[in-house]
PyMOL Python script that loads the backbone (N, CA, C, O; Angstrom):
from pymol import cmd

cmd.read_pdbstr("""\
ATOM      1  N   MET A   1      15.640-114.857  32.573  1.00  0.00           N
ATOM      2  CA  MET A   1      16.463-116.067  32.466  1.00  0.00           C
ATOM      3  C   MET A   1      17.869-116.096  33.260  1.00  0.00           C
ATOM      4  O   MET A   1      18.852-115.395  33.020  1.00  0.00           O
ATOM      5  N   LYS A   2      17.714-117.149  34.335  1.00  0.00           N
ATOM      6  CA  LYS A   2      18.851-117.067  35.315  1.00  0.00           C
ATOM      7  C   LYS A   2      20.340-117.832  34.508  1.00  0.00           C
ATOM      8  O   LYS A   2      20.407-118.815  33.771  1.00  0.00           O
ATOM      9  N   ARG A   3      21.116-117.160  34.877  1.00  0.00           N
ATOM     10  CA  ARG A   3      22.240-117.494  34.007  1.00  0.00           C
ATOM     11  C   ARG A   3      23.286-118.044  35.081  1.00  0.00           C
ATOM     12  O   ARG A   3      23.352-117.636  36.240  1.00  0.00           O
ATOM     13  N   ARG A   4      24.144-119.095  34.482  1.00  0.00           N
ATOM     14  CA  ARG A   4      25.240-119.691  35.589  1.00  0.00           C
ATOM     15  C   ARG A   4      26.242-118.463  36.024  1.00  0.00           C
ATOM     16  O   ARG A   4      26.610-117.602  35.224  1.00  0.00           O
ATOM     17  N   LEU A   5      26.558-118.496  37.144  1.00  0.00           N
ATOM     18  CA  LEU A   5      27.460-117.726  37.702  1.00  0.00           C
ATOM     19  C   LEU A   5      28.499-118.418  38.150  1.00  0.00           C
ATOM     20  O   LEU A   5      28.427-119.263  39.043  1.00  0.00           O
ATOM     21  N   LEU A   6      29.914-117.967  37.315  1.00  0.00           N
ATOM     22  CA  LEU A   6      31.088-118.163  37.446  1.00  0.00           C
ATOM     23  C   LEU A   6      32.166-117.342  38.062  1.00  0.00           C
ATOM     24  O   LEU A   6      32.477-116.306  37.474  1.00  0.00           O
ATOM     25  N   LEU A   7      32.734-117.636  39.085  1.00  0.00           N
ATOM     26  CA  LEU A   7      33.642-116.662  39.811  1.00  0.00           C
ATOM     27  C   LEU A   7      35.022-117.261  39.475  1.00  0.00           C
ATOM     28  O   LEU A   7      35.156-118.479  39.359  1.00  0.00           O
ATOM     29  N   ASP A   8      36.120-116.341  39.308  1.00  0.00           N
ATOM     30  CA  ASP A   8      37.501-116.595  39.252  1.00  0.00           C
ATOM     31  C   ASP A   8      37.817-116.859  40.607  1.00  0.00           C
ATOM     32  O   ASP A   8      37.149-116.442  41.553  1.00  0.00           O
ATOM     33  N   PRO A   9      38.980-117.651  40.709  1.00  0.00           N
ATOM     34  CA  PRO A   9      39.533-118.441  42.362  1.00  0.00           C
ATOM     35  C   PRO A   9      39.698-116.996  42.891  1.00  0.00           C
ATOM     36  O   PRO A   9      38.943-116.771  43.838  1.00  0.00           O
ATOM     37  N   ALA A  10      40.519-115.914  42.515  1.00  0.00           N
ATOM     38  CA  ALA A  10      40.612-114.921  43.188  1.00  0.00           C
ATOM     39  C   ALA A  10      39.458-114.427  43.840  1.00  0.00           C
ATOM     40  O   ALA A  10      39.453-114.119  45.032  1.00  0.00           O
ATOM     41  N   VAL A  11      38.221-114.323  42.887  1.00  0.00           N
ATOM     42  CA  VAL A  11      37.108-113.471  43.548  1.00  0.00           C
ATOM     43  C   VAL A  11      36.781-114.486  44.531  1.00  0.00           C
ATOM     44  O   VAL A  11      36.719-113.912  45.618  1.00  0.00           O
ATOM     45  N   ARG A  12      36.543-115.727  44.662  1.00  0.00           N
ATOM     46  CA  ARG A  12      36.025-116.453  45.698  1.00  0.00           C
ATOM     47  C   ARG A  12      36.956-116.388  47.020  1.00  0.00           C
ATOM     48  O   ARG A  12      36.455-116.398  48.144  1.00  0.00           O
ATOM     49  N   GLU A  13      38.161-116.331  46.828  1.00  0.00           N
ATOM     50  CA  GLU A  13      39.098-116.099  47.968  1.00  0.00           C
ATOM     51  C   GLU A  13      38.747-114.783  48.677  1.00  0.00           C
ATOM     52  O   GLU A  13      38.334-114.775  49.837  1.00  0.00           O
ATOM     53  N   LEU A  14      38.905-113.781  48.017  1.00  0.00           N
ATOM     54  CA  LEU A  14      38.248-112.343  48.513  1.00  0.00           C
ATOM     55  C   LEU A  14      36.864-112.367  49.110  1.00  0.00           C
ATOM     56  O   LEU A  14      36.591-111.934  50.230  1.00  0.00           O
ATOM     57  N   LEU A  15      36.112-112.850  48.358  1.00  0.00           N
ATOM     58  CA  LEU A  15      34.859-113.010  49.082  1.00  0.00           C
ATOM     59  C   LEU A  15      34.937-113.936  50.571  1.00  0.00           C
ATOM     60  O   LEU A  15      34.408-113.506  51.596  1.00  0.00           O
ATOM     61  N   ARG A  16      35.574-115.082  50.534  1.00  0.00           N
ATOM     62  CA  ARG A  16      35.901-115.679  51.635  1.00  0.00           C
ATOM     63  C   ARG A  16      36.306-114.875  52.989  1.00  0.00           C
ATOM     64  O   ARG A  16      35.924-115.173  54.121  1.00  0.00           O
ATOM     65  N   GLU A  17      36.991-114.007  52.710  1.00  0.00           N
ATOM     66  CA  GLU A  17      37.906-113.302  53.411  1.00  0.00           C
ATOM     67  C   GLU A  17      37.274-111.903  54.107  1.00  0.00           C
ATOM     68  O   GLU A  17      37.621-111.385  55.169  1.00  0.00           O
ATOM     69  N   ALA A  18      36.358-111.513  53.276  1.00  0.00           N
ATOM     70  CA  ALA A  18      35.494-110.164  53.463  1.00  0.00           C
ATOM     71  C   ALA A  18      34.514-110.357  54.777  1.00  0.00           C
ATOM     72  O   ALA A  18      33.836-111.360  55.003  1.00  0.00           O
ATOM     73  N   ALA A  19      34.592-109.207  55.564  1.00  0.00           N
ATOM     74  CA  ALA A  19      33.426-109.412  56.859  1.00  0.00           C
ATOM     75  C   ALA A  19      32.065-109.764  56.417  1.00  0.00           C
ATOM     76  O   ALA A  19      31.566-109.413  55.348  1.00  0.00           O
ATOM     77  N   PRO A  20      31.525-110.461  57.295  1.00  0.00           N
ATOM     78  CA  PRO A  20      30.049-110.897  57.188  1.00  0.00           C
ATOM     79  C   PRO A  20      29.424-110.040  56.244  1.00  0.00           C
ATOM     80  O   PRO A  20      29.213-110.222  55.045  1.00  0.00           O
ATOM     81  N   GLY A  21      29.166-109.088  56.972  1.00  0.00           N
ATOM     82  CA  GLY A  21      27.987-108.241  56.264  1.00  0.00           C
ATOM     83  C   GLY A  21      28.441-107.559  54.803  1.00  0.00           C
ATOM     84  O   GLY A  21      27.572-107.399  53.947  1.00  0.00           O
ATOM     85  N   LEU A  22      29.727-107.189  54.561  1.00  0.00           N
ATOM     86  CA  LEU A  22      30.014-107.200  53.320  1.00  0.00           C
ATOM     87  C   LEU A  22      29.867-108.223  52.289  1.00  0.00           C
ATOM     88  O   LEU A  22      29.471-108.026  51.140  1.00  0.00           O
ATOM     89  N   ARG A  23      30.270-109.481  52.872  1.00  0.00           N
ATOM     90  CA  ARG A  23      30.140-110.578  52.077  1.00  0.00           C
ATOM     91  C   ARG A  23      28.755-110.987  51.623  1.00  0.00           C
ATOM     92  O   ARG A  23      28.497-111.625  50.602  1.00  0.00           O
ATOM     93  N   THR A  24      27.934-110.551  52.488  1.00  0.00           N
ATOM     94  CA  THR A  24      26.431-110.681  52.245  1.00  0.00           C
ATOM     95  C   THR A  24      26.070-109.799  51.073  1.00  0.00           C
ATOM     96  O   THR A  24      25.374-110.195  50.138  1.00  0.00           O
ATOM     97  N   MET A  25      26.630-108.457  51.178  1.00  0.00           N
ATOM     98  CA  MET A  25      26.185-107.466  50.201  1.00  0.00           C
ATOM     99  C   MET A  25      26.505-108.051  48.936  1.00  0.00           C
ATOM    100  O   MET A  25      25.703-108.197  48.014  1.00  0.00           O
ATOM    101  N   ILE A  26      27.858-108.418  48.929  1.00  0.00           N
ATOM    102  CA  ILE A  26      28.607-108.560  47.605  1.00  0.00           C
ATOM    103  C   ILE A  26      27.852-110.035  47.071  1.00  0.00           C
ATOM    104  O   ILE A  26      27.905-110.281  45.865  1.00  0.00           O
ATOM    105  N   ALA A  27      27.320-110.771  47.775  1.00  0.00           N
ATOM    106  CA  ALA A  27      26.675-112.279  47.429  1.00  0.00           C
ATOM    107  C   ALA A  27      25.458-111.889  46.591  1.00  0.00           C
ATOM    108  O   ALA A  27      25.193-112.187  45.426  1.00  0.00           O
ATOM    109  N   ASP A  28      24.698-111.051  47.587  1.00  0.00           N
ATOM    110  CA  ASP A  28      23.253-110.548  46.942  1.00  0.00           C
ATOM    111  C   ASP A  28      23.561-110.003  45.609  1.00  0.00           C
ATOM    112  O   ASP A  28      22.859-110.470  44.713  1.00  0.00           O
ATOM    113  N   THR A  29      24.487-109.082  45.239  1.00  0.00           N
ATOM    114  CA  THR A  29      24.943-108.593  44.027  1.00  0.00           C
ATOM    115  C   THR A  29      25.403-109.708  43.006  1.00  0.00           C
ATOM    116  O   THR A  29      24.973-109.842  41.860  1.00  0.00           O
ATOM    117  N   LEU A  30      26.160-110.323  43.504  1.00  0.00           N
ATOM    118  CA  LEU A  30      26.567-111.660  42.513  1.00  0.00           C
ATOM    119  C   LEU A  30      25.066-112.243  42.091  1.00  0.00           C
ATOM    120  O   LEU A  30      24.665-112.138  40.932  1.00  0.00           O
ATOM    121  N   LEU A  31      24.514-112.678  42.822  1.00  0.00           N
ATOM    122  CA  LEU A  31      23.051-113.413  42.707  1.00  0.00           C
ATOM    123  C   LEU A  31      22.126-112.628  41.772  1.00  0.00           C
ATOM    124  O   LEU A  31      21.501-113.180  40.867  1.00  0.00           O
ATOM    125  N   ASP A  32      22.077-111.571  41.981  1.00  0.00           N
ATOM    126  CA  ASP A  32      21.249-110.787  41.096  1.00  0.00           C
ATOM    127  C   ASP A  32      21.855-110.506  39.596  1.00  0.00           C
ATOM    128  O   ASP A  32      21.180-110.341  38.580  1.00  0.00           O
ATOM    129  N   LEU A  33      23.166-110.491  39.687  1.00  0.00           N
ATOM    130  CA  LEU A  33      23.783-110.594  38.211  1.00  0.00           C
ATOM    131  C   LEU A  33      23.210-111.927  37.335  1.00  0.00           C
ATOM    132  O   LEU A  33      22.912-111.943  36.140  1.00  0.00           O
ATOM    133  N   ALA A  34      23.157-112.945  38.226  1.00  0.00           N
ATOM    134  CA  ALA A  34      22.844-114.048  37.375  1.00  0.00           C
ATOM    135  C   ALA A  34      21.157-114.070  36.897  1.00  0.00           C
ATOM    136  O   ALA A  34      20.719-114.873  36.073  1.00  0.00           O
ATOM    137  N   GLU A  35      20.418-113.137  37.515  1.00  0.00           N
ATOM    138  CA  GLU A  35      19.104-112.891  36.860  1.00  0.00           C
ATOM    139  C   GLU A  35      19.275-111.532  35.876  1.00  0.00           C
ATOM    140  O   GLU A  35      18.846-111.454  34.725  1.00  0.00           O
ATOM    141  N   GLU A  36      19.816-110.755  36.417  1.00  0.00           N
ATOM    142  CA  GLU A  36      19.890-109.566  35.523  1.00  0.00           C
ATOM    143  C   GLU A  36      21.254-108.986  35.418  1.00  0.00           C
ATOM    144  O   GLU A  36      21.721-108.214  36.257  1.00  0.00           O
ATOM    145  N   PRO A  37      22.014-109.484  34.106  1.00  0.00           N
ATOM    146  CA  PRO A  37      23.310-108.996  34.136  1.00  0.00           C
ATOM    147  C   PRO A  37      23.905-107.613  33.566  1.00  0.00           C
ATOM    148  O   PRO A  37      25.062-107.214  33.434  1.00  0.00           O
ATOM    149  N   GLU A  38      22.739-107.081  33.302  1.00  0.00           N
ATOM    150  CA  GLU A  38      22.787-105.666  33.101  1.00  0.00           C
ATOM    151  C   GLU A  38      22.117-104.813  33.950  1.00  0.00           C
ATOM    152  O   GLU A  38      21.198-104.252  33.354  1.00  0.00           O
ATOM    153  N   PRO A  39      22.231-104.438  35.311  1.00  0.00           N
ATOM    154  CA  PRO A  39      21.382-103.598  36.099  1.00  0.00           C
ATOM    155  C   PRO A  39      21.821-102.079  35.699  1.00  0.00           C
ATOM    156  O   PRO A  39      22.728-101.787  34.920  1.00  0.00           O
ATOM    157  N   LEU A  40      21.157-101.371  36.256  1.00  0.00           N
ATOM    158  CA  LEU A  40      21.264 -99.800  36.246  1.00  0.00           C
ATOM    159  C   LEU A  40      22.665 -99.498  36.509  1.00  0.00           C
ATOM    160  O   LEU A  40      23.261 -98.700  35.785  1.00  0.00           O
ATOM    161  N   ALA A  41      23.193-100.031  37.414  1.00  0.00           N
ATOM    162  CA  ALA A  41      24.619 -99.525  38.314  1.00  0.00           C
ATOM    163  C   ALA A  41      25.701-100.283  37.083  1.00  0.00           C
ATOM    164  O   ALA A  41      26.850 -99.849  37.005  1.00  0.00           O
ATOM    165  N   ALA A  42      25.424-100.984  36.510  1.00  0.00           N
ATOM    166  CA  ALA A  42      26.351-101.562  35.557  1.00  0.00           C
ATOM    167  C   ALA A  42      26.843-100.506  34.558  1.00  0.00           C
ATOM    168  O   ALA A  42      26.038 -99.662  34.165  1.00  0.00           O
ATOM    169  N   ARG A  43      28.266-100.495  34.068  1.00  0.00           N
ATOM    170  CA  ARG A  43      28.685 -99.585  33.086  1.00  0.00           C
ATOM    171  C   ARG A  43      29.765-100.382  32.213  1.00  0.00           C
ATOM    172  O   ARG A  43      30.711-101.007  32.695  1.00  0.00           O
ATOM    173  N   PRO A  44      29.504-100.274  31.004  1.00  0.00           N
ATOM    174  CA  PRO A  44      30.467-100.782  29.926  1.00  0.00           C
ATOM    175  C   PRO A  44      32.023-100.799  30.583  1.00  0.00           C
ATOM    176  O   PRO A  44      32.556 -99.907  31.242  1.00  0.00           O
ATOM    177  N   TYR A  45      32.576-102.112  30.185  1.00  0.00           N
ATOM    178  CA  TYR A  45      33.953-101.805  30.780  1.00  0.00           C
ATOM    179  C   TYR A  45      35.208-101.888  29.663  1.00  0.00           C
ATOM    180  O   TYR A  45      35.408-102.893  28.980  1.00  0.00           O
ATOM    181  N   GLY A  46      35.866-100.895  29.604  1.00  0.00           N
ATOM    182  CA  GLY A  46      37.267-101.069  28.989  1.00  0.00           C
ATOM    183  C   GLY A  46      36.807-101.408  27.286  1.00  0.00           C
ATOM    184  O   GLY A  46      37.605-102.087  26.640  1.00  0.00           O
ATOM    185  N   GLY A  47      35.750-101.008  26.717  1.00  0.00           N
ATOM    186  CA  GLY A  47      35.394-101.005  25.189  1.00  0.00           C
ATOM    187  C   GLY A  47      35.611-102.783  24.929  1.00  0.00           C
ATOM    188  O   GLY A  47      36.042-103.125  23.828  1.00  0.00           O
ATOM    189  N   ILE A  48      35.295-103.864  25.978  1.00  0.00           N
ATOM    190  CA  ILE A  48      35.388-105.012  25.676  1.00  0.00           C
ATOM    191  C   ILE A  48      33.871-105.350  25.556  1.00  0.00           C
ATOM    192  O   ILE A  48      33.071-104.925  26.389  1.00  0.00           O
ATOM    193  N   PRO A  49      33.497-106.114  24.512  1.00  0.00           N
ATOM    194  CA  PRO A  49      31.884-106.575  24.294  1.00  0.00           C
ATOM    195  C   PRO A  49      31.738-107.287  25.472  1.00  0.00           C
ATOM    196  O   PRO A  49      32.645-107.895  26.039  1.00  0.00           O
ATOM    197  N   ASP A  50      30.212-107.180  25.950  1.00  0.00           N
ATOM    198  CA  ASP A  50      29.805-107.819  26.947  1.00  0.00           C
ATOM    199  C   ASP A  50      30.687-107.805  28.529  1.00  0.00           C
ATOM    200  O   ASP A  50      30.482-108.686  29.364  1.00  0.00           O
ATOM    201  N   ALA A  51      31.592-106.760  28.738  1.00  0.00           N
ATOM    202  CA  ALA A  51      32.398-106.637  29.800  1.00  0.00           C
ATOM    203  C   ALA A  51      31.671-105.320  30.664  1.00  0.00           C
ATOM    204  O   ALA A  51      31.488-104.206  30.172  1.00  0.00           O
ATOM    205  N   PHE A  52      31.391-105.633  31.744  1.00  0.00           N
ATOM    206  CA  PHE A  52      30.741-104.461  32.790  1.00  0.00           C
ATOM    207  C   PHE A  52      31.504-104.599  34.080  1.00  0.00           C
ATOM    208  O   PHE A  52      32.176-105.538  34.507  1.00  0.00           O
ATOM    209  N   GLU A  53      31.215-103.376  34.608  1.00  0.00           N
ATOM    210  CA  GLU A  53      31.572-102.924  35.892  1.00  0.00           C
ATOM    211  C   GLU A  53      30.664-102.331  36.753  1.00  0.00           C
ATOM    212  O   GLU A  53      29.936-101.409  36.384  1.00  0.00           O
ATOM    213  N   ILE A  54      30.651-102.874  38.081  1.00  0.00           N
ATOM    214  CA  ILE A  54      29.807-102.358  39.234  1.00  0.00           C
ATOM    215  C   ILE A  54      30.447-101.661  40.191  1.00  0.00           C
ATOM    216  O   ILE A  54      31.183-102.368  40.879  1.00  0.00           O
ATOM    217  N   ARG A  55      30.420-100.458  40.490  1.00  0.00           N
ATOM    218  CA  ARG A  55      31.363 -99.754  41.584  1.00  0.00           C
ATOM    219  C   ARG A  55      30.231 -99.385  42.824  1.00  0.00           C
ATOM    220  O   ARG A  55      29.315 -98.581  42.648  1.00  0.00           O
ATOM    221  N   ALA A  56      30.403 -99.927  43.772  1.00  0.00           N
ATOM    222  CA  ALA A  56      29.546 -99.540  44.952  1.00  0.00           C
ATOM    223  C   ALA A  56      30.428 -98.760  46.155  1.00  0.00           C
ATOM    224  O   ALA A  56      31.646 -98.758  45.979  1.00  0.00           O
ATOM    225  N   GLU A  57      30.085 -98.320  46.957  1.00  0.00           N
ATOM    226  CA  GLU A  57      30.952 -97.864  47.903  1.00  0.00           C
ATOM    227  C   GLU A  57      31.887 -98.450  48.661  1.00  0.00           C
ATOM    228  O   GLU A  57      32.697 -97.857  49.373  1.00  0.00           O
ATOM    229  N   THR A  58      31.770 -99.802  48.493  1.00  0.00           N
ATOM    230  CA  THR A  58      32.892-100.841  49.405  1.00  0.00           C
ATOM    231  C   THR A  58      33.435-101.952  48.435  1.00  0.00           C
ATOM    232  O   THR A  58      34.283-102.758  48.818  1.00  0.00           O
ATOM    233  N   PHE A  59      32.959-101.962  47.273  1.00  0.00           N
ATOM    234  CA  PHE A  59      33.416-102.917  46.476  1.00  0.00           C
ATOM    235  C   PHE A  59      33.169-102.674  44.844  1.00  0.00           C
ATOM    236  O   PHE A  59      32.205-102.067  44.377  1.00  0.00           O
ATOM    237  N   ARG A  60      34.115-103.204  44.175  1.00  0.00           N
ATOM    238  CA  ARG A  60      34.019-103.280  42.551  1.00  0.00           C
ATOM    239  C   ARG A  60      34.043-104.236  42.184  1.00  0.00           C
ATOM    240  O   ARG A  60      34.778-105.068  42.715  1.00  0.00           O
ATOM    241  N   LEU A  61      33.170-104.585  41.002  1.00  0.00           N
ATOM    242  CA  LEU A  61      33.211-105.696  40.401  1.00  0.00           C
ATOM    243  C   LEU A  61      33.195-105.548  39.097  1.00  0.00           C
ATOM    244  O   LEU A  61      32.521-104.658  38.578  1.00  0.00           O
ATOM    245  N   VAL A  62      34.017-106.495  38.309  1.00  0.00           N
ATOM    246  CA  VAL A  62      34.205-106.173  36.671  1.00  0.00           C
ATOM    247  C   VAL A  62      33.826-108.114  36.194  1.00  0.00           C
ATOM    248  O   VAL A  62      34.223-109.158  36.712  1.00  0.00           O
ATOM    249  N   TYR A  63      33.117-107.906  35.277  1.00  0.00           N
ATOM    250  CA  TYR A  63      32.613-109.236  34.942  1.00  0.00           C
ATOM    251  C   TYR A  63      32.169-109.032  33.259  1.00  0.00           C
ATOM    252  O   TYR A  63      31.941-107.950  32.720  1.00  0.00           O
ATOM    253  N   THR A  64      32.130-110.056  32.771  1.00  0.00           N
ATOM    254  CA  THR A  64      31.487-110.347  31.216  1.00  0.00           C
ATOM    255  C   THR A  64      30.271-111.228  31.341  1.00  0.00           C
ATOM    256  O   THR A  64      30.101-112.026  32.262  1.00  0.00           O
ATOM    257  N   ARG A  65      29.542-111.047  30.464  1.00  0.00           N
ATOM    258  CA  ARG A  65      28.144-111.886  30.422  1.00  0.00           C
ATOM    259  C   ARG A  65      28.024-112.679  29.133  1.00  0.00           C
ATOM    260  O   ARG A  65      28.574-112.243  28.122  1.00  0.00           O
ATOM    261  N   GLY A  66      27.407-113.704  29.105  1.00  0.00           N
ATOM    262  CA  GLY A  66      27.022-114.471  27.804  1.00  0.00           C
ATOM    263  C   GLY A  66      25.595-114.724  27.697  1.00  0.00           C
ATOM    264  O   GLY A  66      24.822-114.203  28.501  1.00  0.00           O
ATOM    265  N   ALA A  67      25.212-115.440  26.823  1.00  0.00           N
ATOM    266  CA  ALA A  67      23.652-115.947  26.865  1.00  0.00           C
ATOM    267  C   ALA A  67      23.351-116.761  28.115  1.00  0.00           C
ATOM    268  O   ALA A  67      22.197-116.789  28.545  1.00  0.00           O
ATOM    269  N   GLU A  68      24.141-117.296  28.600  1.00  0.00           N
ATOM    270  CA  GLU A  68      24.070-118.643  29.623  1.00  0.00           C
ATOM    271  C   GLU A  68      24.872-118.553  30.901  1.00  0.00           C
ATOM    272  O   GLU A  68      24.775-119.437  31.752  1.00  0.00           O
ATOM    273  N   HIS A  69      25.637-117.539  31.050  1.00  0.00           N
ATOM    274  CA  HIS A  69      26.570-117.075  32.059  1.00  0.00           C
ATOM    275  C   HIS A  69      27.038-115.777  32.454  1.00  0.00           C
ATOM    276  O   HIS A  69      27.079-114.895  31.596  1.00  0.00           O
ATOM    277  N   VAL A  70      27.385-115.544  33.590  1.00  0.00           N
ATOM    278  CA  VAL A  70      28.078-114.573  34.001  1.00  0.00           C
ATOM    279  C   VAL A  70      29.323-114.849  34.712  1.00  0.00           C
ATOM    280  O   VAL A  70      29.336-115.593  35.693  1.00  0.00           O
ATOM    281  N   SER A  71      30.489-114.214  34.204  1.00  0.00           N
ATOM    282  CA  SER A  71      31.777-114.618  34.727  1.00  0.00           C
ATOM    283  C   SER A  71      32.399-113.171  35.427  1.00  0.00           C
ATOM    284  O   SER A  71      32.635-112.058  34.957  1.00  0.00           O
ATOM    285  N   VAL A  72      32.519-113.692  36.611  1.00  0.00           N
ATOM    286  CA  VAL A  72      33.365-112.249  37.515  1.00  0.00           C
ATOM    287  C   VAL A  72      34.848-112.646  37.702  1.00  0.00           C
ATOM    288  O   VAL A  72      35.351-113.606  38.286  1.00  0.00           O
ATOM    289  N   TRP A  73      35.351-111.691  37.078  1.00  0.00           N
ATOM    290  CA  TRP A  73      36.998-111.509  37.069  1.00  0.00           C
ATOM    291  C   TRP A  73      37.730-111.035  38.081  1.00  0.00           C
ATOM    292  O   TRP A  73      38.745-111.511  38.590  1.00  0.00           O
ATOM    293  N   ILE A  74      37.026-109.878  38.379  1.00  0.00           N
ATOM    294  CA  ILE A  74      37.669-108.637  39.279  1.00  0.00           C
ATOM    295  C   ILE A  74      36.659-108.533  40.586  1.00  0.00           C
ATOM    296  O   ILE A  74      35.495-108.195  40.370  1.00  0.00           O
ATOM    297  N   LEU A  75      37.066-108.806  41.879  1.00  0.00           N
ATOM    298  CA  LEU A  75      36.524-108.057  43.087  1.00  0.00           C
ATOM    299  C   LEU A  75      37.385-107.353  43.810  1.00  0.00           C
ATOM    300  O   LEU A  75      38.423-107.907  44.172  1.00  0.00           O
ATOM    301  N   GLN A  76      37.149-106.100  44.136  1.00  0.00           N
ATOM    302  CA  GLN A  76      38.164-105.196  44.816  1.00  0.00           C
ATOM    303  C   GLN A  76      37.263-104.647  45.829  1.00  0.00           C
ATOM    304  O   GLN A  76      36.291-103.927  45.602  1.00  0.00           O
ATOM    305  N   ILE A  77      37.712-105.088  47.059  1.00  0.00           N
ATOM    306  CA  ILE A  77      37.130-104.444  48.217  1.00  0.00           C
ATOM    307  C   ILE A  77      37.897-103.149  48.718  1.00  0.00           C
ATOM    308  O   ILE A  77      39.108-102.992  48.872  1.00  0.00           O
ATOM    309  N   ASP A  78      36.889-102.301  48.919  1.00  0.00           N
ATOM    310  CA  ASP A  78      37.513-100.952  49.358  1.00  0.00           C
ATOM    311  C   ASP A  78      36.889-100.500  50.800  1.00  0.00           C
ATOM    312  O   ASP A  78      35.857 -99.830  50.825  1.00  0.00           O
ATOM    313  N   THR A  79      37.454-100.832  51.814  1.00  0.00           N
ATOM    314  CA  THR A  79      36.801-100.634  53.125  1.00  0.00           C
ATOM    315  C   THR A  79      37.765 -99.874  54.023  1.00  0.00           C
ATOM    316  O   THR A  79      37.440 -99.589  55.176  1.00  0.00           O
TER     317      THR A  79
END
""", "prot")
cmd.dss("prot")
cmd.show_as("cartoon", "prot")
cmd.util.cbc("prot")
cmd.orient("prot")
């Protein structure tokens, strides 16, 4: 089931400012989360129910998921 993808305004701004190749990689990850909110790369975050973290070589995402949505709260770009 595809979930609604909600992005914090700060996440949207960082995504806009990212280099094109990195932006595409992050966007692909975000779109995949709408399909599968708990991929193998996701780790529980901070003991918060339904909160997860994904760390890649060049970025980090923190998000929560519900039955009908995925909300991305933190995007940290490490380049």
